[in-house]
MARSE-918121 format. One line per field, with one value per residue (C-alpha): residue in one letter; y negated, x negated, z; residue number from 1. Coordinates in nm, 4 decimals, padded with zeros to 6 digits. Layout:
REM MARSE-918121
residu <- [A	...] $
yy <- [Y	...] $
xx <- [X	...] $
zz <- [Z	...] $
num <- [NUM	...] $
REM end
This chain:
REM MARSE-918121
residu <- [M	A	M	L	D	G	T	V	V	T	V	A	L	P	R	I	G	A	D	L	D	V	P	L	S	A	L	Q	W	V	L	N	A	Y	L	L	T	L	A	G	L	I	L	L	G	G	G	L	G	D	R	Y	G	R	R	R	I	F	L	L	G	V	V	W	F	A	V	A	S	V	L	C	G	L	A	P	G	A	G	T	L	V	A	A	R	A	L	Q	G	V	G	G	A	L	L	T	P	G	S	L	A	L	V	Q	A	T	F	Q	E	D	D	R	A	K	A	V	G	L	W	S	G	L	G	G	V	A	I	A	A	G	P	F	L	G	G	W	L	V	D	G	P	G	W	R	W	I	F	F	I	N	V	P	L	A	L	A	V	V	L	L	A	L	R	W	V	P	E	S	R	D	W	Q	A	T	G	R	F	D	I	P	G	A	A	L	A	A	L	A	L	A	G	V	T	Y	A	L	I	D	A	S	G	G	A	G	Q	L	V	A	W	A	A	G	A	G	A	V	L	G	A	L	F	V	R	R	E	R	R	T	A	H	P	M	L	P	P	E	V	F	R	S	R	L	F	T	A	V	N	V	V	T	L	C	L	Y	A	A	I	G	G	V	L	F	L	L	P	T	Q	L	Q	N	G	L	G	Y	D	A	L	E	A	G	I	A	S	L	P	I	T	L	L	M	I	T	L	S	G	P	A	G	A	L	A	Q	R	I	G	P	R	L	L	L	T	A	G	P	L	I	A	A	V	G	M	L	L	L	H	R	L	H	P	G	G	S	Y	W	T	D	V	L	P	A	V	A	V	Q	G	L	G	M	S	L	F	V	A	P	L	T	A	T	V	L	A	S	V	D	V	R	R	A	G	I	A	S	G	V	N	N	A	A	A	R	V	A	Q	L	L	A	V	A	A	L	P	L	A	V	G	L	S	G	S	G	Y	R	S	A	A	G	V	D	R	A	F	G	R	A	V	L	I	C	A	A	L	M	A	L	G	G	V	L	S	W	C	T	V	P	A	G	A	L	G	R	R	R	A	G	R	P	V	A	E	P	R	C	T	V	H	G	T	P	T	S	P	P	L	E	P	Q	P	D	P	G	P	A	E	P	E	G	G] $
yy <- [-01.3873	-01.2248	-00.9090	-01.0337	-01.3849	-01.0822	-01.0138	-01.2984	-01.5505	-01.2781	-01.2999	-01.6438	-01.6750	-01.7242	-02.0095	-02.1449	-02.1209	-02.3279	-02.5497	-02.6324	-02.5426	-02.2837	-01.9742	-01.6946	-01.7306	-01.9724	-01.7329	-01.4583	-01.7183	-01.8320	-01.5040	-01.3984	-01.6414	-01.6017	-01.2313	-01.3644	-01.5385	-01.2677	-00.9519	-01.1855	-01.2467	-00.9779	-00.8159	-01.1294	-01.1743	-00.8744	-00.9300	-01.2390	-01.0805	-00.7730	-00.9834	-01.3393	-01.1602	-01.0475	-01.2148	-01.5220	-01.5088	-01.3321	-01.6598	-01.8219	-01.6850	-01.7706	-02.1293	-02.1814	-01.9531	-02.1306	-02.5512	-02.3974	-02.2251	-02.6211	-02.7254	-02.4732	-02.5765	-02.9810	-02.8892	-03.1406	-02.9439	-02.5816	-02.7111	-02.7384	-02.4613	-02.2342	-02.4036	-02.4128	-02.0290	-02.0322	-02.1451	-01.9367	-01.6392	-01.7555	-01.7308	-01.3473	-01.2899	-01.3775	-01.2689	-00.9478	-00.7002	-00.8353	-00.6997	-00.3598	-00.3606	-00.4921	-00.2234	00.0515	-00.1233	-00.1082	00.2136	00.5421	00.7555	01.0140	00.6382	00.5517	00.7995	00.6646	00.3663	00.2826	00.4254	00.1432	-00.1277	00.0911	00.1205	-00.2885	-00.4259	-00.1421	-00.3476	-00.7116	-00.6159	-00.4356	-00.7283	-00.9812	-00.9939	-01.0248	-01.2662	-01.4763	-01.4658	-01.5686	-01.8830	-01.9310	-01.9509	-02.1373	-02.4213	-02.3364	-02.1698	-02.4041	-02.2498	-01.9126	-02.1369	-02.2918	-02.0147	-01.9310	-02.2223	-02.0797	-01.7612	-01.8469	-02.0239	-01.6839	-01.5148	-01.7168	-01.7651	-01.3660	-01.3170	-01.5485	-01.3326	-01.0447	-00.9036	-00.8347	-00.9362	-00.6557	-00.6919	-00.4635	-00.5314	-00.3860	-00.6265	-00.9369	-01.0605	-01.3390	-01.3315	-01.1959	-01.5513	-01.4647	-01.1401	-01.3269	-01.5326	-01.2786	-01.0598	-01.3256	-01.5063	-01.1488	-01.0324	-01.4423	-01.3785	-01.0362	-01.1844	-01.4532	-01.2562	-01.0322	-01.3290	-01.5104	-01.2468	-01.2682	-01.6231	-01.5541	-01.7150	-01.4535	-01.5869	-01.7321	-01.4704	-01.2170	-01.5103	-01.4418	-01.1077	-01.0711	-01.2776	-01.0771	-00.7952	-00.9311	-01.0882	-00.7451	-00.5849	-00.8492	-00.8157	-00.4136	-00.4945	-00.7271	-00.5196	-00.2120	-00.4606	-00.7049	-00.6836	-00.7709	-00.6839	-00.7610	-00.4359	-00.1805	00.1157	00.3253	00.3596	00.5523	00.8096	00.9363	01.1144	01.1296	00.7289	00.7021	00.9604	00.7756	00.3723	00.5128	00.6425	00.2938	00.1774	00.3918	00.3789	-00.0598	-00.1119	00.1009	-00.0554	-00.3962	-00.3520	-00.2534	-00.5386	-00.8143	-00.7214	-00.5388	-00.9133	-01.0774	-00.7910	-00.7834	-01.1698	-01.2345	-00.8857	-00.7666	-01.1790	-01.1062	-01.4307	-01.4371	-01.2897	-01.0495	-00.9015	-00.9134	-00.7102	-00.4941	-00.3482	-00.3099	00.0796	00.0483	-00.2038	00.0229	00.3729	00.2087	00.0856	00.4252	00.6624	00.5049	00.5575	00.9554	01.0002	00.8371	01.0868	01.4091	01.3138	01.3036	01.6595	01.8545	01.6568	01.3681	01.5819	01.7467	01.3280	01.2220	01.3823	01.4756	01.1034	00.9317	01.1722	01.1379	00.6957	00.8440	00.9978	00.6796	00.4324	00.7224	00.6405	00.2783	00.3172	00.3567	-00.0042	-00.1865	-00.4659	-00.3858	-00.1392	-00.0311	-00.0813	00.2267	00.5091	00.3251	00.1431	00.2515	00.5794	00.4883	00.2140	00.4990	00.7361	00.4870	00.4071	00.7351	00.8453	00.4486	00.5775	00.9053	00.7426	00.4378	00.5552	00.8436	00.6486	00.3839	00.6767	00.8629	00.5279	00.4507	00.8035	00.8446	00.6123	00.5543	00.4162	00.0455	00.0016	-00.0609	-00.4435	-00.3133	-00.0030	-00.1907	-00.4822	-00.2516	-00.1216	-00.4284	-00.5443	-00.2231	-00.3084	-00.6472	-00.6362	-00.2961	-00.5454	-00.7998	-00.6403	-00.4920	-00.8539	-00.9619	-00.6803	-00.5281	-00.7641	-00.7717	-00.4432	-00.4115	-00.7217	-01.0097	-01.3005	-01.6737	-01.7960	-01.4450	-01.3503	-01.6542	-01.3630	-01.0419	-00.8139	-00.9296	-00.8993	-00.5484	-00.3963	-00.4472	-00.3284	-00.0053	00.0129	-00.1371	00.1119	00.3979	00.3174	00.2509	00.5709	00.7769	00.5365	00.6852	01.0228	01.0105	00.8811	01.2155	01.4304	01.2804	01.3165	01.6731	01.7203	01.5035	01.4559	01.7702	01.8867	01.8308	01.4916	01.3111	01.6206	01.6046	01.8575	01.8372	02.0265	02.2823	02.0167	01.8229	01.4762	01.2375	01.1348	00.7745	00.5717	00.2853	-00.0244	-00.1782	-00.1594	-00.4024	-00.7406	-00.8711	-01.0495	-01.4427	-01.4251	-01.1010	-00.8749	-00.8521	-00.4686	-00.3241	-00.2376	00.0661	00.2931	00.4319	00.7983	00.9777	00.8740	01.1073	01.2585	01.3887	01.4783] $
xx <- [-01.0904	-00.8501	-01.1390	-01.4322	-01.4229	-01.3408	-01.7371	-01.8999	-01.8661	-02.0022	-02.3901	-02.3751	-02.3081	-02.6354	-02.6707	-02.3531	-02.4982	-02.7564	-02.6208	-02.2742	-02.5106	-02.2206	-02.2480	-02.1405	-01.7734	-01.7527	-01.8354	-01.6290	-01.3466	-01.4858	-01.4401	-01.1015	-00.9303	-00.8902	-00.7978	-00.5810	-00.2963	-00.3765	-00.3143	-00.0274	00.1750	00.0964	00.3934	00.6004	00.3974	00.5046	00.8788	00.8764	00.7453	00.9376	01.3125	01.1733	00.8816	00.6026	00.4085	00.5613	00.4317	00.0952	00.0184	00.1724	-00.0921	-00.3999	-00.3372	-00.3076	-00.5718	-00.7761	-00.6804	-00.7514	-01.0943	-01.1819	-01.0944	-01.3190	-01.5620	-01.6081	-01.5251	-01.7616	-01.7255	-01.6498	-01.2614	-01.1834	-01.3923	-01.1956	-00.8773	-00.9361	-00.9972	-00.6667	-00.4879	-00.7176	-00.5263	-00.1737	-00.2362	-00.4313	-00.1200	00.1010	-00.1526	-00.2953	00.0531	00.1629	-00.1438	-00.0866	00.2749	00.2107	00.0274	00.2405	00.5636	00.4284	00.2329	00.4215	00.3711	00.1214	-00.1319	-00.0691	-00.2338	-00.5540	-00.4504	-00.4244	-00.8148	-00.9578	-00.7360	-00.8869	-01.2586	-01.2515	-01.1382	-01.4089	-01.6328	-01.5669	-01.6404	-01.9852	-02.0527	-01.9435	-02.2463	-02.4935	-02.3097	-02.2959	-02.6762	-02.6959	-02.5267	-02.6117	-03.0401	-02.9238	-02.6962	-02.5668	-02.3242	-02.0080	-02.0482	-01.9026	-01.5796	-01.5486	-01.6680	-01.3037	-01.1789	-01.3116	-01.2134	-00.8073	-00.7700	-00.8882	-00.6806	-00.4033	-00.4428	-00.4367	-00.2021	00.0521	00.0117	-00.0750	00.1435	00.4969	00.7424	00.8694	01.1406	01.2999	01.6428	01.8100	01.6077	01.8523	01.8603	01.7101	01.3037	01.2172	01.0401	01.0419	00.9012	00.6144	00.5055	00.5329	00.3120	00.1117	00.1310	00.0229	-00.3253	-00.4179	-00.4100	-00.5484	-00.8205	-00.8590	-00.9290	-01.1403	-01.3913	-01.3712	-01.4354	-01.8293	-01.7918	-01.6902	-01.3518	-01.1718	-00.8416	-00.7581	-00.8949	-00.6139	-00.3725	-00.4400	-00.4625	-00.1093	00.0816	-00.0929	00.0832	00.4139	00.4303	00.3608	00.5883	00.8840	00.7782	00.8380	01.1731	01.2707	01.1694	01.3950	01.7065	01.6991	01.9052	01.6130	01.3311	00.9871	00.8701	01.0946	01.1066	01.2608	00.9095	00.7459	01.0136	00.7922	00.4771	00.2387	00.2690	00.2587	-00.0361	-00.2586	-00.1832	-00.3597	-00.6421	-00.6823	-00.7540	-00.9856	-01.1653	-01.1628	-01.2409	-01.5642	-01.6091	-01.5318	-01.7822	-02.0808	-01.9737	-02.0019	-02.2857	-02.5393	-02.6304	-02.7075	-02.8979	-03.1074	-03.1820	-03.1609	-03.3784	-03.5193	-03.6068	-03.4490	-03.3362	-02.9876	-02.9831	-03.2321	-02.9797	-02.6815	-02.9287	-03.0098	-02.6327	-02.5920	-02.6241	-02.2673	-02.1636	-02.2509	-02.1254	-01.7584	-01.7835	-01.9317	-01.6759	-01.3696	-01.1666	-01.2598	-01.1902	-00.8863	-00.8074	-00.9964	-00.7453	-00.4146	-00.5359	-00.7077	-00.4652	-00.6058	-00.6742	-01.0090	-01.1446	-01.0242	-01.1699	-01.5770	-01.5320	-01.5424	-01.7544	-02.0006	-02.0150	-02.0628	-02.3745	-02.5083	-02.3183	-02.6300	-02.8873	-02.8440	-02.9376	-03.2897	-03.3104	-03.6371	-03.7798	-04.0788	-03.8884	-03.9256	-03.5961	-03.6691	-03.6939	-03.4020	-03.1992	-03.1837	-03.0474	-02.8308	-02.6058	-02.6972	-02.4769	-02.2154	-02.1804	-02.0689	-01.8247	-01.7114	-01.6320	-01.4534	-01.1824	-01.0988	-00.8911	-00.7306	-00.6431	-00.4047	-00.2892	-00.1058	-00.0221	00.1873	00.2858	00.4479	00.7337	01.0327	00.8751	01.0418	00.9186	00.5542	00.5356	00.6379	00.3558	00.1539	00.2354	00.1408	-00.1269	-00.3254	-00.2458	-00.3567	-00.6764	-00.6869	-00.5422	-00.8851	-01.1530	-00.9474	-01.0241	-01.3724	-01.5192	-01.3428	-01.4713	-01.7693	-01.9953	-01.8918	-01.8893	-02.2390	-02.3378	-02.3695	-02.3154	-02.3450	-02.6769	-02.8254	-02.7393	-03.0621	-03.2873	-03.4364	-03.4419	-03.1377	-02.9898	-03.1797	-03.0617	-02.7102	-02.7023	-02.8056	-02.5168	-02.2630	-02.3517	-02.3451	-01.9443	-01.8860	-02.0245	-01.7509	-01.4555	-01.5416	-01.5932	-01.2238	-01.0437	-01.2103	-01.0902	-00.7237	-00.7330	-00.7406	-00.4984	-00.2388	-00.2574	-00.1432	-00.3075	-00.0196	00.0354	-00.0190	00.2190	00.5670	00.6694	00.6961	00.7355	00.8764	01.1335	01.1548	01.0452	01.2751	01.0854	01.0518	01.1536	00.9407	01.1531	00.8899	00.7410	00.5020	00.4892	00.8779	01.0043	01.1971	01.4586	01.3998	01.7082	01.8372	01.7896	02.0780	02.0002	01.8089	01.8835	01.5741	01.4639	01.5218	01.3847	01.0863	01.0860	00.7958	00.4125] $
zz <- [-02.1021	-01.7650	-01.7290	-01.8173	-01.5922	-01.2637	-01.2698	-01.5023	-01.1760	-00.9765	-01.1256	-01.1177	-00.7274	-00.6201	-00.8787	-00.7261	-00.3683	-00.4216	-00.6576	-00.3908	-00.0947	00.0677	00.2584	00.1202	00.2657	00.0323	-00.2735	-00.1700	-00.1779	-00.5473	-00.5846	-00.3917	-00.4745	-00.8436	-00.7380	-00.5535	-00.7339	-01.0315	-00.7317	-00.6286	-00.9298	-01.1454	-01.1167	-01.1368	-01.4369	-01.5825	-01.5224	-01.7456	-02.0054	-01.9821	-02.0125	-02.2266	-02.4334	-02.3550	-02.6658	-02.5500	-02.1918	-02.3318	-02.4960	-02.2129	-01.9904	-02.2203	-02.2731	-01.8726	-01.8129	-02.0850	-01.9225	-01.5622	-01.6712	-01.7558	-01.4582	-01.3481	-01.5018	-01.3931	-01.0634	-00.8496	-00.4954	-00.3322	-00.2833	-00.6179	-00.7702	-00.5343	-00.6118	-00.9712	-00.9621	-00.8331	-01.0585	-01.3311	-01.1286	-01.2160	-01.5800	-01.5953	-01.3442	-01.7061	-01.9475	-01.8348	-01.8579	-02.1748	-02.3184	-02.2024	-02.2056	-02.6116	-02.7073	-02.5225	-02.6716	-03.0459	-03.1426	-03.1649	-02.8888	-03.1098	-03.1193	-02.7945	-02.6255	-02.8553	-02.8747	-02.4650	-02.4489	-02.6829	-02.4906	-02.1026	-02.3197	-02.3803	-02.0883	-01.9199	-02.1869	-02.0495	-01.7159	-01.7051	-01.9680	-01.7388	-01.6350	-01.8779	-02.0913	-01.7081	-01.7007	-02.0408	-01.9773	-01.6298	-01.7668	-02.0248	-02.0553	-01.7098	-01.4843	-01.6044	-01.9419	-01.7840	-01.7546	-02.0922	-02.3000	-02.1571	-02.4570	-02.7409	-02.6848	-02.6019	-02.9117	-03.0952	-02.8996	-03.0115	-03.4047	-03.3943	-03.1406	-03.3851	-03.6541	-03.6075	-03.2785	-03.3059	-03.0543	-02.8067	-02.4648	-02.2969	-02.3902	-02.0277	-01.8377	-01.6324	-01.3268	-01.1201	-01.0865	-00.6976	-00.6602	-00.2780	-00.2761	-00.4920	-00.2556	00.0664	-00.1544	-00.2171	00.1414	00.2763	00.1056	00.1906	00.5575	00.5473	00.3038	00.5165	00.8117	00.6343	00.5374	00.8417	01.0771	01.0675	01.1387	01.4979	01.4509	01.6905	01.7958	01.3867	01.2324	01.4494	01.3832	00.9896	01.0501	01.2257	00.9816	00.6749	00.8290	00.9276	00.5263	00.3981	00.6447	00.5087	00.1801	00.1547	00.3293	00.0694	-00.2389	-00.0431	-00.0054	-00.2767	-00.6067	-00.8344	-00.7143	-00.8466	-00.6889	-00.8296	-00.5236	-00.7636	-01.0219	-00.6637	-00.6983	-00.9061	-00.7149	-01.0515	-01.0094	-00.6826	-00.6312	-00.9345	-00.8120	-00.4990	-00.6920	-00.8939	-00.5619	-00.4334	-00.7183	-00.8148	-00.4781	-00.5806	-00.8940	-00.7269	-00.4197	-00.7099	-00.9070	-00.6412	-00.4639	-00.7506	-00.9355	-00.5814	-00.5418	-00.8276	-00.8434	-00.4287	-00.3638	-00.6724	-00.7773	-01.1433	-01.2861	-01.3931	-01.7392	-01.6672	-01.3903	-01.6636	-01.8934	-01.6339	-01.6136	-02.0325	-02.0827	-01.8383	-02.1345	-02.4509	-02.2297	-02.1922	-02.5567	-02.6838	-02.4420	-02.3730	-02.6890	-02.6768	-02.3558	-02.3962	-02.6660	-02.5005	-02.2053	-02.4244	-02.5575	-02.2438	-02.0038	-01.7843	-01.4350	-01.5591	-01.6719	-01.3656	-01.1328	-01.3191	-01.3720	-01.0093	-00.9365	-01.1479	-01.0935	-00.7343	-00.7901	-00.9681	-00.7475	-00.4927	-00.7288	-00.6145	-00.3221	-00.4144	-00.5354	-00.3372	-00.3762	-00.6053	-00.7390	-01.0932	-01.3651	-01.5984	-01.3104	-01.0301	-01.1937	-01.5224	-01.4204	-01.1775	-01.4039	-01.6496	-01.4927	-01.3297	-01.6835	-01.7576	-01.5055	-01.5303	-01.9409	-01.8225	-01.5698	-01.6717	-02.0154	-01.8484	-01.5901	-01.7864	-02.0455	-01.6904	-01.5451	-01.8411	-01.8881	-01.5450	-01.6119	-01.8979	-02.1669	-02.0785	-01.8374	-01.9685	-01.8164	-01.4367	-01.4745	-01.5703	-01.3320	-01.0345	-01.1533	-01.2468	-00.9276	-00.7547	-00.9199	-00.8051	-00.4721	-00.4107	-00.5739	-00.3285	-00.0391	-00.1035	-00.1811	00.1376	00.3486	00.2432	00.3529	00.6734	00.7249	00.6151	00.8733	00.5341	00.6332	00.6090	00.4012	00.4133	00.0876	00.0258	00.2124	00.0392	00.3328	00.4349	00.0824	00.0335	00.3316	00.3424	-00.0662	00.0451	00.3565	00.0550	-00.2227	00.0232	00.1032	-00.2268	-00.3115	-00.0563	-00.2177	-00.5860	-00.4846	-00.2441	-00.5546	-00.8038	-00.4759	-00.4976	-00.8813	-00.8628	-00.5934	-00.6879	-01.1336	-01.2508	-01.6286	-01.8317	-01.7091	-02.0466	-02.2051	-02.3607	-02.1014	-01.7090	-01.4371	-01.7633	-01.8102	-02.1763	-02.0934	-02.3492	-02.6242	-02.6242	-02.9737	-03.0699	-03.1634	-03.3444	-03.6924	-03.8032	-03.8036	-03.7985	-04.0631	-03.9886	-03.8403	-03.7037	-03.6995	-03.3408	-03.1755	-03.0241	-02.6801	-02.6066	-02.2959	-02.2731	-02.2007	-01.8983	-01.6163	-01.5244	-01.2185	-00.9478	-01.0414] $
num <- [1	2	3	4	5	6	7	8	9	10	11	12	13	14	15	16	17	18	19	20	21	22	23	24	25	26	27	28	29	30	31	32	33	34	35	36	37	38	39	40	41	42	43	44	45	46	47	48	49	50	51	52	53	54	55	56	57	58	59	60	61	62	63	64	65	66	67	68	69	70	71	72	73	74	75	76	77	78	79	80	81	82	83	84	85	86	87	88	89	90	91	92	93	94	95	96	97	98	99	100	101	102	103	104	105	106	107	108	109	110	111	112	113	114	115	116	117	118	119	120	121	122	123	124	125	126	127	128	129	130	131	132	133	134	135	136	137	138	139	140	141	142	143	144	145	146	147	148	149	150	151	152	153	154	155	156	157	158	159	160	161	162	163	164	165	166	167	168	169	170	171	172	173	174	175	176	177	178	179	180	181	182	183	184	185	186	187	188	189	190	191	192	193	194	195	196	197	198	199	200	201	202	203	204	205	206	207	208	209	210	211	212	213	214	215	216	217	218	219	220	221	222	223	224	225	226	227	228	229	230	231	232	233	234	235	236	237	238	239	240	241	242	243	244	245	246	247	248	249	250	251	252	253	254	255	256	257	258	259	260	261	262	263	264	265	266	267	268	269	270	271	272	273	274	275	276	277	278	279	280	281	282	283	284	285	286	287	288	289	290	291	292	293	294	295	296	297	298	299	300	301	302	303	304	305	306	307	308	309	310	311	312	313	314	315	316	317	318	319	320	321	322	323	324	325	326	327	328	329	330	331	332	333	334	335	336	337	338	339	340	341	342	343	344	345	346	347	348	349	350	351	352	353	354	355	356	357	358	359	360	361	362	363	364	365	366	367	368	369	370	371	372	373	374	375	376	377	378	379	380	381	382	383	384	385	386	387	388	389	390	391	392	393	394	395	396	397	398	399	400	401	402	403	404	405	406	407	408	409	410	411	412	413	414	415	416	417	418	419	420	421	422	423	424	425	426	427	428	429	430	431	432	433	434	435	436	437	438	439	440	441	442	443	444	445	446	447	448	449	450	451	452	453	454	455	456	457	458	459	460	461	462	463	464	465	466	467	468	469	470	471	472	473	474	475	476	477] $
REM end
């Protein structure tokens, strides 16, 4: 639900803008209010799951997300919709890290790479399927149903999780939660986002104040995390050069993905004249390729290492984004749109699963929650900044998104920027990710074998497990 909702809204933005009669900046906030609270609180959500039970916090997030979705669907205006979207992001921050941490904690190591590959693939499918599902709902019952659809999904998730998913947690997690750190992170992102979105409106002094406040709050967040006894973002996880490098790669790749998925539906609808459903169907090849190839890509990365896939995948996706530059009014779907989205989908399906598996392999298994949270936060921050900054960079503002010529001109510039970011991520992967990052040995030294403490669905009442000291902390990349 959380990953789907990050993209399903994009195809509805032109219809939301016309229905509520709002400028582009309001539509940017409809996306970014969700991403802002999701990115700012996702580390806290991972920590809550490690402490109180990942399944418990996951289900709390699912229910929260469903209630906020109903509020989004009932919103009478743009301001209410933005506020409800921010509440949705809080639910997403609770459920997103828990889902991956449950996979990491439940599966034995030999099965973990494939399981993570399937998790990543289905997440990628949700991202890619969003425009298709959104288009069908927008042209059918209306854009408000892109939010109401989450209610039956949430009910199904709750029932399945209670029946089949075992509970897990970090038995060594203690201490207070870093609420001030979470607040500083969210406020810093809010200041920078506001400055980027409103910079095109000409309010120079207010934009400068917002940017300055975001920078100061960001510095205070870093300072607090270094000094507090129980940080939301433990600085020691960045002692692993591999963990740091893969998160930088994540920033590049997901900024490119977020930028393209934000503007592509608008280009197809307002630039090329597609209806919402046609715009969604246009990206269907991405979905099919993610379904088919993400699982095998995760297994292949386990056998040959992630380096090649994390290099080739982004470079192939960058070529697909360059092909999108050929999209212009009057163009053909079969010769212009289809080759571009097919090549982009092929590249994405190659790197999504290995990227996630490499992040989790770079830290101790008992830190699965925080590792998942950091990587998810990096991806959401990248998308947040792309949505905020890209229209400013390509000169799209106000009601320009309703003009075919204006959208076409801005989209052509945007895909070049996104292709460059994607290619940069591939080059960084080649330079920083070792071929044996997913192996049992790194840098010629044995890595302690993680122990799986969950075997099947626990009986009631479960035996209280003893605290597990966990494996040795990995060093370096």
